[in-house]
C-alpha positions in Angstrom: 60.2 -34.2 13.2 60.9 -35.5 9.7 58.1 -37.4 8.1 59.8 -38.6 4.9 60.9 -41.8 3.2 57.8 -43.8 3.4 57.0 -46.3 0.5 53.2 -46.6 0.8 52.1 -43.1 1.8 53.3 -39.5 2.1 53.0 -37.5 5.2 52.8 -33.7 5.3 52.5 -31.5 8.4 50.7 -28.2 8.5 50.6 -26.6 12.0 49.5 -29.3 14.4 48.0 -31.5 11.8 49.8 -34.3 9.9 48.0 -35.6 6.8 48.9 -39.2 5.7 48.1 -39.8 2.1 48.0 -43.5 1.2 48.9 -44.3 -2.4 50.6 -47.7 -3.0 50.2 -49.8 -6.1 46.9 -50.2 -7.9 44.7 -50.9 -4.8 46.6 -49.9 -1.6 47.3 -53.4 -0.5 48.3 -53.6 3.2 51.5 -55.7 2.9 54.9 -55.7 4.6 55.8 -52.3 3.1 52.7 -50.6 4.6 53.2 -52.3 8.0 56.9 -51.1 8.0 55.8 -47.6 7.2 53.1 -47.6 9.9 55.6 -48.8 12.4 58.1 -46.1 11.4 55.3 -43.5 11.5 54.3 -44.6 15.1 57.9 -44.3 16.3 58.0 -40.7 15.1 54.5 -39.8 16.4 55.3 -41.2 19.9 58.1 -38.7 20.2 56.5 -35.6 18.5 54.3 -33.2 20.5 54.1 -30.7 17.6 51.6 -33.0 15.9 48.3 -33.2 17.6 46.0 -34.7 14.9 46.8 -37.2 12.2 44.4 -37.6 9.3 44.6 -40.7 7.2 43.3 -40.4 3.6 44.0 -41.8 0.2 44.7 -40.3 -3.2 44.4 -43.7 -4.9 41.1 -43.4 -6.7 38.5 -45.9 -5.3 40.6 -47.2 -2.4 41.4 -46.3 1.2 43.1 -49.6 2.1 41.7 -52.5 0.2 42.8 -55.4 2.5 45.7 -57.3 4.0 48.2 -58.9 1.6 46.8 -62.4 1.0 50.3 -63.7 0.0 51.3 -63.2 3.7 48.2 -65.2 4.8 49.0 -68.0 2.3 52.3 -68.6 4.1 50.7 -69.1 7.5 51.1 -72.4 9.4 48.4 -75.0 9.1 49.2 -76.3 12.6 47.1 -75.2 15.5 49.1 -73.2 18.1 48.6 -74.0 21.8 46.9 -71.1 23.7 49.8 -70.6 26.0 52.2 -70.2 23.0 50.2 -67.6 21.0 51.9 -64.3 20.2 50.4 -61.2 18.7 50.4 -61.2 15.0 52.4 -58.4 13.1 49.2 -56.7 12.0 47.7 -56.8 15.5 50.9 -55.4 17.1 51.3 -52.5 14.6 47.6 -51.5 14.7 47.6 -51.6 18.5 50.7 -49.3 18.5 48.9 -47.0 16.0 45.8 -47.0 18.3 48.0 -45.8 21.2 49.8 -42.9 19.7 49.2 -39.7 21.8 47.7 -37.8 18.9 44.0 -37.8 17.8 43.8 -40.0 14.7 41.1 -39.7 12.0 40.3 -41.9 9.0 38.9 -40.0 6.1 37.5 -42.8 3.9 36.5 -42.3 0.3 37.0 -45.8 -1.2 37.1 -49.5 -0.6 38.1 -50.4 3.0 38.1 -54.1 3.6 39.6 -56.8 5.8 42.9 -55.5 7.3 42.2 -52.1 5.9 38.9 -51.9 7.8 40.7 -53.1 10.9 43.2 -50.3 10.5 40.4 -47.8 10.4 38.9 -49.3 13.5 42.3 -48.9 15.2 42.1 -45.1 14.7 40.2 -42.8 17.0 37.5 -41.5 14.6 36.2 -42.5 11.2 34.3 -40.5 8.6 33.1 -41.9 5.2 31.9 -40.5 2.0 28.6 -41.6 0.6 28.8 -43.2 -2.8 32.5 -43.8 -2.4 33.2 -45.7 0.8 32.6 -49.5 0.9 33.4 -51.7 3.8 33.7 -55.5 4.3 35.1 -58.1 6.6 35.4 -61.1 4.3 37.6 -63.4 6.4 35.1 -65.9 7.5 34.3 -66.8 3.9 38.0 -67.6 3.4 38.0 -69.9 6.5 39.6 -67.6 9.0 38.5 -64.6 11.0 39.4 -60.9 11.2 42.8 -61.0 12.8 44.1 -57.4 12.9 42.0 -56.5 15.8 38.7 -56.6 13.9 37.1 -59.3 16.0 38.1 -57.5 19.2 37.4 -53.9 18.2 34.3 -54.4 16.2 32.1 -55.4 19.2 33.4 -52.4 21.1 32.1 -50.2 18.4 28.9 -51.8 17.5 27.8 -54.3 20.2 27.9 -58.1 19.9 25.0 -58.7 17.6 26.0 -56.1 15.0 29.7 -57.3 15.1 28.6 -60.8 14.4 26.3 -59.7 11.6 29.2 -57.8 10.0 31.8 -60.6 10.5 29.7 -63.6 9.7 27.7 -61.9 6.9 30.9 -61.2 5.0 29.2 -58.6 2.7 29.7 -55.1 1.6 28.2 -52.2 3.5 28.1 -48.5 2.6 28.7 -45.3 4.5 25.1 -44.9 5.7 25.0 -48.5 7.0 28.4 -48.0 8.6 27.0 -45.0 10.5 24.0 -47.1 11.7 26.2 -50.0 12.6 28.5 -47.7 14.6 31.7 -48.6 12.7 32.1 -44.9 11.7 31.3 -41.6 13.4 29.4 -40.1 10.5 28.5 -40.6 6.8 28.9 -37.4 4.7 28.3 -36.5 1.1 31.4 -36.6 -1.1 31.6 -32.8 -1.2 31.1 -32.4 2.6 33.7 -34.9 4.0 36.8 -32.8 3.3 35.5 -29.6 4.9 34.1 -31.5 7.9 37.2 -33.5 8.6 39.4 -30.4 8.0 37.4 -28.3 10.5 37.4 -31.0 13.2 41.1 -31.6 12.8 41.8 -27.9 12.9 39.8 -27.4 16.0 41.4 -30.3 17.9 44.9 -29.1 16.8 44.4 -25.9 18.8 44.2 -27.8 22.1 47.1 -28.8 24.4 48.9 -32.0 23.2 49.0 -33.5 26.7 45.3 -32.9 27.2 44.5 -34.8 24.0 46.7 -37.7 25.0 45.3 -37.9 28.5 41.7 -37.8 27.1 42.5 -40.7 24.8 44.0 -42.8 27.6 41.0 -42.2 29.8 38.4 -43.0 27.1 40.2 -46.2 26.1 40.5 -47.3 29.7 36.7 -46.9 30.1 36.4 -49.8 27.6 39.1 -52.0 29.1 38.6 -51.6 32.8 35.8 -52.1 35.4 34.1 -48.8 36.2 36.0 -48.1 39.5 39.3 -48.7 37.9 38.4 -46.6 34.8 37.4 -43.7 37.1 40.8 -44.0 38.9 42.5 -43.9 35.5 40.4 -40.8 34.6 41.6 -39.1 37.8 45.2 -40.1 37.1 45.0 -38.7 33.6 43.5 -35.5 34.9 46.6 -34.8 37.0 48.8 -35.8 34.1 47.1 -33.1 32.1 47.2 -30.4 34.7 50.9 -31.0 35.4 51.8 -30.5 31.7 49.3 -28.0 30.2 48.2 -24.4 31.1 44.9 -25.7 32.4 45.2 -24.0 35.9 46.2 -20.7 34.3 43.2 -20.9 32.1 40.8 -21.7 34.9 42.3 -18.8 36.9 41.9 -16.5 33.9 38.3 -17.5 33.6 37.6 -17.0 37.3 39.3 -13.6 37.4 37.4 -12.4 34.4 34.0 -13.8 35.6 33.6 -15.8 32.4 31.7 -18.7 33.9 29.0 -16.3 35.2 28.7 -14.3 32.0 25.5 -14.9 30.0 27.2 -14.2 26.7 29.9 -16.7 27.4 27.4 -19.3 28.4 25.6 -18.8 25.1 28.9 -18.9 23.1 30.9 -21.5 25.1 32.0 -23.2 21.9 33.9 -20.1 20.8 35.1 -19.3 24.3 36.9 -22.7 24.4 38.8 -21.6 21.3 39.5 -18.0 22.6 41.0 -19.3 25.8 43.7 -21.2 23.9 45.6 -17.9 23.9 46.1 -18.2 27.7 49.4 -20.1 28.2 
């Protein structure tokens, strides 16, 4: 797949990992150009099984994605829309599409990530932030609106109701360590640690079958959206989607024939065994 001709970022593939490097203007504003690029990127990722992990980072010093373009908000209607006529906003639609790509998606955050930028990070599967560099904020309530790129919806799923309201209604900066405590990121890391950590995680995930990654994503997201019985059915459905498209049964057969599950050394080194068995196809 060709990952070229973007205006607001570059994308380079190495093995099963695609690195998206955001660098647009002075502060990485999330405007029409970035939304168009993200939509184009999603179209390609939806069709590409050679990419298994997508890492979003920024080479623009001090910024990941600063916020949504306020010029677009300035042109919004001042008339209330009836509930039965409401349509998804552009930012909501594109970030939902980004959330649903079959690849594992990771935000590597080393700069300001506010408003729509933070909502973009929340739409990704995992988030890691550098201490002393990353800053987060949802400032919308102070402007008279609310987070409207999925922030109000995804925030509580990450943090719980009370923390989500503290973040949204407080409209203040919080750093990487606070973000880890809030639950808006997976982990806060020192600036010299975030690169190796994210690289190692992405490399590990990229060794696994693409369809297993996609099925796991769908099952986990269903656990949030559906009642438990329906979520369990979705989990079972995704299991058979995976076994029909991956070498899972061959690998279990190999493990059984070689007695690996009853071997003491394998039980002690299961983490490495998971990687070794990737050679069975």
